C-alpha positions as CSV (number, residue, x, y, z in Angstrom):
1,M,24.3,0.2,0.0
2,A,21.9,-1.3,2.5
3,R,19.0,-0.6,0.2
4,L,20.6,-2.2,-2.8
5,T,20.1,-5.9,-3.6
6,L,23.3,-7.3,-4.9
7,K,23.8,-10.5,-6.9
8,Q,24.7,-13.7,-5.2
9,E,28.1,-15.3,-5.7
10,G,28.1,-17.3,-9.0
11,D,25.1,-15.4,-10.5
12,D,25.3,-13.9,-14.0
13,G,24.5,-10.3,-14.8
14,P,25.2,-7.0,-13.1
15,D,26.4,-6.7,-9.5
16,V,23.2,-4.8,-8.7
17,R,20.0,-6.9,-9.0
18,G,17.5,-4.4,-7.6
19,G,16.8,-1.5,-5.3
20,S,14.6,1.5,-4.7
21,G,14.4,4.3,-7.2
22,D,16.2,6.9,-5.0
23,I,19.2,4.7,-4.1
24,L,19.6,3.4,-7.7
25,L,19.8,7.0,-8.9
26,V,22.3,8.1,-6.3
27,H,24.3,5.0,-7.0
28,A,24.2,5.8,-10.7
29,T,25.7,9.2,-10.2
30,E,28.7,8.0,-8.4
31,T,31.0,8.4,-11.4
32,D,34.1,7.2,-9.6
33,R,32.8,3.7,-9.7
34,K,33.9,3.1,-13.3
35,E,32.7,-0.2,-14.7
36,R,29.9,-0.7,-12.2
37,V,28.6,2.8,-12.7
38,G,28.3,2.3,-16.5
39,A,26.0,-0.6,-15.9
40,V,23.9,1.2,-13.3
41,V,23.5,4.3,-15.3
42,A,22.4,2.2,-18.3
43,G,19.9,0.3,-16.2
44,C,18.5,3.4,-14.5
45,W,18.1,5.0,-17.9
46,L,16.2,2.0,-19.2
47,T,14.1,1.8,-16.0
48,V,12.8,5.4,-16.6
49,E,12.4,4.8,-20.3
50,A,10.5,1.6,-20.0
51,H,7.2,3.2,-19.0
52,P,4.3,4.3,-21.2
53,W,4.2,8.0,-22.4
54,G,2.6,10.2,-19.8
55,Q,3.7,7.9,-17.0
56,V,7.4,7.9,-17.3
57,M,7.9,10.3,-14.5
58,R,4.7,9.5,-12.5
59,L,5.2,8.5,-8.9
60,Q,4.0,5.0,-9.0
61,S,5.9,2.2,-7.5
62,Q,7.6,1.3,-10.8
63,A,8.9,4.8,-11.5
64,L,12.6,5.3,-11.0
65,C,12.4,9.0,-9.8
66,F,12.8,11.1,-6.7
67,P,9.4,11.5,-5.0
68,A,9.5,15.3,-5.5
69,L,9.4,14.8,-9.3
70,S,5.6,14.5,-9.2
71,E,5.4,18.3,-9.5
72,L,7.3,18.1,-12.8
73,S,5.5,15.1,-14.3
74,S,2.5,17.1,-15.6
75,V,4.9,19.7,-17.2
76,V,7.2,17.1,-18.8
77,L,4.9,14.4,-20.1
78,D,1.3,14.2,-18.9
79,N,-0.2,16.6,-21.4
80,D,1.8,15.7,-24.5
81,G,0.4,12.5,-25.9
82,P,2.3,10.2,-28.2
83,R,2.9,12.5,-31.1
84,G,3.6,15.8,-29.3
85,R,5.5,14.2,-26.5
86,K,8.9,15.2,-25.2
87,N,11.5,12.7,-26.1
88,K,13.9,10.9,-23.9
89,F,16.6,13.6,-24.0
90,Q,14.2,16.4,-23.1
91,T,12.9,14.3,-20.2
92,G,16.5,13.8,-19.2
93,C,17.1,17.6,-19.1
94,F,14.1,18.1,-16.8
95,F,15.0,15.2,-14.7
96,N,18.7,16.0,-14.2
97,T,18.2,19.7,-13.8
98,F,15.6,19.1,-11.1
99,T,17.9,16.6,-9.3
100,Y,20.8,18.9,-9.4
101,E,18.9,21.8,-7.9
102,K,17.4,19.5,-5.3
103,F,20.7,18.6,-3.8
104,S,23.0,21.6,-4.6
105,P,21.7,23.9,-1.7
106,F,22.9,21.3,0.9
107,S,26.2,21.7,2.7
108,D,26.4,17.9,3.3
109,T,29.4,16.5,1.4
110,F,27.6,13.5,0.1
111,K,24.6,15.5,-1.2
112,K,27.0,18.0,-2.8
113,R,28.8,15.2,-4.6
114,V,25.5,13.8,-5.8
115,S,24.4,17.2,-7.1
116,K,27.7,17.8,-9.0
117,N,27.7,14.3,-10.5
118,T,24.1,14.8,-11.6
119,F,25.2,18.0,-13.3
120,F,27.7,16.2,-15.4
121,V,25.0,13.7,-16.4
122,L,23.0,16.7,-17.5
123,V,25.8,17.9,-19.6
124,R,25.9,14.5,-21.3
125,V,22.2,14.7,-21.9
126,V,22.6,18.1,-23.6
127,D,25.3,16.5,-25.8
128,E,22.7,13.9,-26.9
129,L,20.2,16.6,-27.9
130,C,21.5,16.5,-31.4
131,L,21.3,12.8,-32.4
132,L,18.5,12.7,-34.9
133,P,19.0,13.9,-38.5
134,V,16.6,16.3,-40.0
135,P,14.4,14.2,-42.5
136,G,15.6,14.7,-46.0
137,S,18.8,16.5,-45.0
138,L,21.1,13.6,-45.6
139,P,23.7,13.5,-47.0
140,F,25.3,16.4,-45.1
141,P,28.7,16.4,-43.5
142,V,28.5,13.7,-40.9
143,A,29.6,16.0,-38.1
144,L,26.5,18.1,-38.8
145,T,23.9,15.5,-39.5
146,R,22.7,15.8,-36.0
147,S,19.3,17.5,-35.7
148,L,18.4,19.9,-33.0
149,V,14.7,19.3,-33.5
150,E,14.7,18.1,-29.9
151,L,16.2,21.4,-28.6
152,T,12.9,23.2,-28.1
153,E,12.4,26.7,-26.8
154,E,11.1,25.2,-23.5
155,I,14.3,23.1,-23.0
156,L,16.5,26.0,-24.0
157,K,14.9,28.3,-21.5
158,L,15.2,25.7,-18.8
159,L,18.9,25.3,-19.4
160,M,19.7,29.0,-19.7
161,E,17.9,29.6,-16.4
162,L,20.1,27.0,-14.8
163,V,23.2,28.7,-16.3
164,F,22.0,32.0,-14.7
165,R,21.5,30.4,-11.3
166,L,24.9,28.8,-11.5
167,V,26.5,32.2,-12.1
168,C,24.5,33.7,-9.2
169,N,25.7,30.9,-6.9
170,G,29.3,31.3,-7.9
171,E,29.6,28.1,-9.8
172,L,31.3,29.8,-12.8
173,S,33.1,26.8,-14.1
174,L,29.9,24.7,-14.2
175,A,28.0,27.6,-15.8
176,R,30.7,28.0,-18.5
177,V,30.6,24.3,-19.4
178,L,26.8,24.1,-19.7
179,R,26.5,27.5,-21.6
180,K,29.1,26.4,-24.1
181,N,27.3,23.1,-24.8
182,V,23.9,24.8,-25.3
183,L,25.3,27.5,-27.6
184,D,27.1,24.9,-29.7
185,K,23.8,23.1,-30.3
186,V,22.0,26.3,-31.2
187,G,24.8,27.1,-33.7
188,Q,24.5,23.7,-35.3
189,K,20.7,24.1,-35.5
190,K,21.2,27.3,-37.6
191,L,23.6,25.6,-39.9
192,L,21.2,22.7,-40.5
193,K,18.3,25.0,-41.3
194,C,20.4,26.8,-43.9
195,A,21.6,23.5,-45.4
196,D,18.0,22.2,-45.7
197,S,16.7,25.4,-47.3
198,D,19.4,25.1,-50.1
199,R,18.3,21.7,-51.2
200,P,17.4,21.5,-54.9
201,L,13.8,21.0,-56.1
202,A,14.8,17.6,-57.4
203,A,15.3,16.5,-53.9
204,R,11.7,17.3,-53.2
205,G,10.3,14.8,-55.7
206,V,10.3,16.8,-58.9
207,A,12.5,14.4,-61.0
208,A,10.8,12.0,-63.4
209,R,10.7,8.3,-62.7
210,P,12.7,6.1,-65.1
211,G,11.2,3.0,-66.6
212,T,12.7,-0.2,-65.1
213,L,14.9,-1.4,-62.3
214,H,17.6,-2.4,-64.8
215,D,18.1,1.3,-65.6
216,F,20.3,1.5,-62.4
217,H,23.4,-0.2,-61.1
218,S,22.8,-2.7,-58.3
219,H,25.1,-0.9,-55.9
220,E,23.4,2.4,-56.5
221,I,20.0,0.9,-55.7
222,A,21.4,-0.7,-52.5
223,E,22.8,2.7,-51.5
224,Q,19.5,4.5,-51.9
225,L,17.6,1.7,-50.1
226,T,20.1,2.2,-47.3
227,L,19.6,6.0,-47.3
228,L,15.9,5.6,-47.0
229,D,16.2,3.0,-44.2
230,A,18.7,5.2,-42.3
231,E,16.4,8.3,-42.3
232,L,13.7,6.2,-40.7
233,F,16.0,4.2,-38.4
234,Y,17.6,7.3,-36.9
235,K,14.2,8.6,-35.9
236,I,13.3,5.6,-33.8
237,E,13.5,6.3,-30.0
238,I,14.5,3.6,-27.6
239,P,11.4,4.0,-25.5
240,E,9.3,3.2,-28.5
241,V,11.0,-0.2,-28.9
242,L,10.6,-1.0,-25.2
243,L,6.9,-0.1,-25.3
244,W,6.3,-2.1,-28.4
245,A,7.6,-5.2,-26.8
246,K,5.2,-4.6,-23.9
247,E,2.0,-3.2,-25.6
248,Q,2.3,-3.4,-29.4
249,N,0.7,0.0,-29.6
250,E,1.2,1.8,-32.9
251,E,0.3,5.2,-31.5
252,K,2.9,5.0,-28.8
253,S,5.6,3.8,-31.2
254,P,5.0,6.0,-34.3
255,N,8.5,6.0,-35.6
256,L,8.9,2.2,-35.1
257,T,5.6,1.7,-36.8
258,Q,6.7,3.8,-39.8
259,F,9.9,1.8,-40.0
260,T,8.1,-1.5,-39.9
261,E,5.6,-0.4,-42.6
262,H,8.5,0.7,-44.8
263,F,10.0,-2.8,-44.5
264,N,6.6,-4.4,-45.4
265,N,6.0,-2.1,-48.3
266,M,9.4,-2.7,-49.7
267,S,9.0,-6.4,-49.5
268,Y,5.7,-6.4,-51.3
269,W,7.0,-4.0,-53.9
270,V,9.8,-6.5,-54.7
271,R,7.3,-9.3,-55.0
272,S,5.0,-7.3,-57.2
273,I,7.7,-6.2,-59.7
274,I,8.7,-9.8,-60.2
275,M,5.2,-11.3,-60.4
276,L,4.0,-8.6,-62.9
277,Q,6.5,-9.8,-65.5
278,E,4.7,-11.9,-68.2
279,K,7.8,-13.8,-69.4
280,A,9.7,-16.3,-67.3
281,Q,13.1,-15.0,-68.4
282,D,12.1,-11.4,-67.3
283,R,11.0,-12.7,-63.9
284,E,14.3,-14.6,-63.5
285,R,16.3,-11.6,-64.6
286,L,14.7,-9.4,-62.0
287,L,15.2,-12.1,-59.3
288,L,18.9,-12.2,-60.1
289,K,19.0,-8.4,-60.0
290,F,17.6,-8.4,-56.5
291,I,20.1,-11.0,-55.5
292,K,22.9,-8.7,-56.7
293,I,21.3,-5.8,-54.7
294,M,21.2,-8.0,-51.6
295,K,24.9,-8.6,-52.1
296,H,25.6,-4.9,-52.0
297,L,23.3,-4.4,-49.0
298,R,25.3,-6.9,-47.1
299,K,28.5,-5.0,-47.8
300,L,26.7,-1.8,-46.5
301,N,25.6,-3.7,-43.3
302,N,22.0,-2.9,-44.1
303,F,20.2,-6.0,-42.8
304,N,16.8,-4.3,-42.9
305,S,16.5,-4.0,-46.7
306,Y,18.5,-7.2,-47.1
307,L,15.8,-9.1,-45.2
308,A,12.9,-7.2,-46.8
309,I,14.1,-8.4,-50.2
310,L,15.0,-11.9,-49.0
311,S,11.5,-12.3,-47.5
312,A,10.1,-11.3,-50.9
313,L,12.2,-13.7,-52.9
314,D,11.5,-16.5,-50.5
315,S,7.8,-15.9,-50.2
316,A,5.5,-18.7,-51.2
317,P,3.9,-17.1,-54.4
318,I,7.5,-16.6,-55.8
319,R,9.2,-19.7,-54.4
320,R,6.7,-22.1,-55.9
321,L,7.4,-20.9,-59.5
322,E,10.0,-22.5,-61.8
323,W,13.5,-21.1,-61.6
324,Q,16.8,-22.1,-63.0
325,K,18.7,-24.5,-60.6
326,Q,21.6,-22.1,-60.3
327,T,19.3,-19.3,-59.4
328,S,17.5,-21.4,-56.7
329,E,20.9,-22.5,-55.2
330,G,22.2,-18.9,-55.2
331,L,19.1,-17.7,-53.3
332,A,19.4,-20.6,-50.8
333,E,22.8,-19.4,-49.8
334,Y,21.4,-16.0,-48.9
335,C,18.6,-17.6,-46.9
336,T,21.1,-19.2,-44.5
337,L,21.7,-15.8,-42.8
338,I,18.2,-15.7,-41.4
339,D,17.9,-19.4,-40.6
340,S,15.7,-19.4,-37.4
341,S,17.3,-22.6,-36.1
342,S,19.6,-22.1,-33.0
343,S,18.0,-18.8,-32.3
344,F,19.2,-17.1,-35.5
345,R,22.8,-17.9,-34.7
346,A,24.1,-17.0,-38.2
347,Y,22.5,-13.6,-38.2
348,R,23.6,-12.8,-34.6
349,A,27.2,-13.8,-35.4
350,A,27.2,-11.6,-38.5
351,L,25.8,-8.7,-36.6
352,S,28.3,-9.0,-33.8
353,E,31.2,-8.7,-36.3
354,V,30.0,-5.6,-38.3
355,E,31.6,-2.2,-38.0
356,P,29.1,0.7,-37.9
357,P,27.3,2.2,-39.7
358,C,24.8,-0.6,-39.7
359,I,21.0,-1.0,-39.8
360,P,19.9,-4.1,-37.9
361,Y,16.8,-6.2,-38.4
362,L,14.5,-4.9,-35.7
363,G,12.2,-7.9,-35.8
364,L,14.7,-10.0,-33.8
365,I,15.3,-7.1,-31.4
366,L,11.6,-6.9,-30.7
367,Q,11.3,-10.7,-30.3
368,D,14.2,-10.7,-27.8
369,L,12.7,-7.8,-25.8
370,T,9.3,-9.6,-25.7
371,F,10.8,-12.7,-24.2
372,V,12.6,-10.7,-21.6
373,H,9.5,-8.7,-20.7
374,L,7.3,-11.8,-20.4
375,G,9.8,-13.9,-18.6
376,N,10.8,-11.4,-15.9
377,P,8.8,-9.4,-13.4
378,D,9.2,-5.6,-13.1
379,H,9.8,-5.9,-9.4
380,I,11.3,-8.4,-6.9
381,D,10.2,-8.1,-3.3
382,G,8.9,-4.6,-3.9
383,K,12.2,-3.4,-5.5
384,V,13.0,-2.5,-9.1
385,N,14.2,-5.6,-10.9
386,F,17.5,-4.2,-12.1
387,S,18.4,-7.5,-13.7
388,K,15.5,-7.2,-16.1
389,R,16.6,-3.7,-17.0
390,W,20.1,-4.9,-17.6
391,Q,18.9,-7.5,-20.1
392,Q,16.9,-4.9,-21.9
393,F,19.9,-2.6,-22.0
394,N,22.1,-5.4,-23.5
395,I,19.6,-6.0,-26.2
396,L,19.2,-2.3,-27.1
397,D,22.7,-1.0,-26.6
398,S,23.9,-2.1,-30.0
399,M,20.9,-0.5,-31.7
400,R,21.7,2.8,-29.8
401,C,25.3,2.6,-31.1
402,F,24.2,1.9,-34.6
403,Q,22.0,5.0,-34.5
404,Q,25.0,7.2,-33.7
405,A,27.0,6.1,-36.7
406,H,25.7,7.6,-39.9
407,Y,26.1,6.6,-43.6
408,D,27.8,9.0,-46.0
409,I,25.6,8.4,-49.0
410,R,24.5,11.0,-51.5
411,R,20.9,11.1,-52.5
412,N,20.0,10.0,-56.1
413,D,16.6,11.4,-56.9
414,D,16.1,9.4,-60.0
415,I,16.2,6.2,-58.0
416,I,14.3,7.6,-55.0
417,N,11.5,8.7,-57.3
418,F,11.5,5.3,-59.1
419,F,10.8,3.7,-55.7
420,N,7.8,6.0,-55.2
421,D,7.7,5.2,-51.4
422,F,7.2,1.5,-52.5
423,S,3.5,2.3,-52.7
424,D,2.9,0.6,-56.1
425,H,2.5,-3.0,-54.9
426,L,-0.1,-5.7,-55.0
427,A,-1.8,-7.3,-52.0
428,E,-1.1,-10.9,-50.9
429,E,-4.3,-12.2,-52.5
430,A,-3.4,-10.6,-55.9
431,L,0.1,-12.0,-55.8
432,W,-1.3,-15.5,-55.2
433,E,-3.7,-15.1,-58.1
434,L,-0.8,-14.2,-60.4
435,S,1.3,-17.1,-59.1
436,L,-1.5,-19.6,-59.7
437,K,-2.0,-18.1,-63.2
438,I,1.6,-18.6,-64.1
439,K,1.8,-22.1,-62.6
440,P,-1.6,-23.7,-61.8
441,R,-1.8,-26.2,-58.9
442,N,-1.1,-29.9,-59.4
443,I,0.8,-29.8,-62.7
444,T,4.1,-31.3,-63.5
445,R,7.2,-29.1,-63.8
446,R,7.3,-27.2,-67.2
447,K,10.4,-26.1,-69.0
448,T,11.2,-22.4,-68.7
449,D,11.4,-20.2,-71.8
450,R,15.2,-20.2,-71.5
451,E,15.4,-24.0,-71.3
452,E,13.1,-24.3,-74.4
453,K,15.5,-22.1,-76.4
454,T,18.5,-24.3,-75.5
């Protein structure tokens, strides 16, 4: 404890404020320290994850690793690059396996306890190796929508070698636990591959695209929007989000970048569909259709598509046009959810009350992480600033929980193909040109087609 910096009486946050990498890791594996251990494990995990790819396990002053990990850094991350990198769970396997083997040969009681506690952390890491769904495989029974894409041959070999060494050292109970976990994941991988190969051709984009948005029920559209969002959301890795708040580097955050582009494309697709209607009543009918879709998205706890559509309906080229009073008032009610006053209090309150599954609005998460990063140093007096990691963990923990709860939605290929990846949309300049054509600047309010009929 002498090397740990603890919080002062009256301070907020975790009990541990900072410390060296070694002592934080040992402290984290003390599983008998219930509540405090949960916080320390979370913080240590984020400390390792918070570094750029290729540097996560380097032995620089900011790395939360044992010094001897330098010999593993080149194997685990240095040669991978952002697209071929090992993800956080694979890194965890290397990290915990190495730590266990470093301490297990010692007869010292303390080091033996550290090695055994680290082993059970490794078992938990193996459990997490099946969190990401195979793209396009949803919906599949929720218990099996866990992809073993991350369980590579390299990781499997590492784990089975450890099982062999445990047997040779007489640690039969530990070997049995680890072997069972690994074999369970391998079995699930085979089941997922078989399920994906049985998907019909229609699920691969063969179905024809229907004519208009009105061909589908609003709740069905909301479900398919949620399905597409979920497939991308589950692929985002926590380190990508941390790195984006620090560097805004698209290559280092590919899944997050894809998710953000999906949001923007959907928003511009909504704007384009409305603006391309020649008649005022057709534009209004579509706007009301999207309001109904937003209502169902809210029931599904899909804040991502909800806000993508809302940002479209509340965009300047659309907002400046003439709308029925009832329509404008109805849209204003939906806008209150994302009111930026009081630090998005309404949205934060709504998010805190939802029951998973849920897809949050990542823009606010990134904003909060950026504030924490810019407002807090990585180190205090040469020690890891654990308080900063704790704040990062609190921001990201809800996202991590939401990623573990999956939607049970069946794919509708007619709707999915109608979306066409939201690629059929106009640019901002073209939207403004249409808006000005419909309603030129500096003219008095004109009656809508519907008002003229009445």
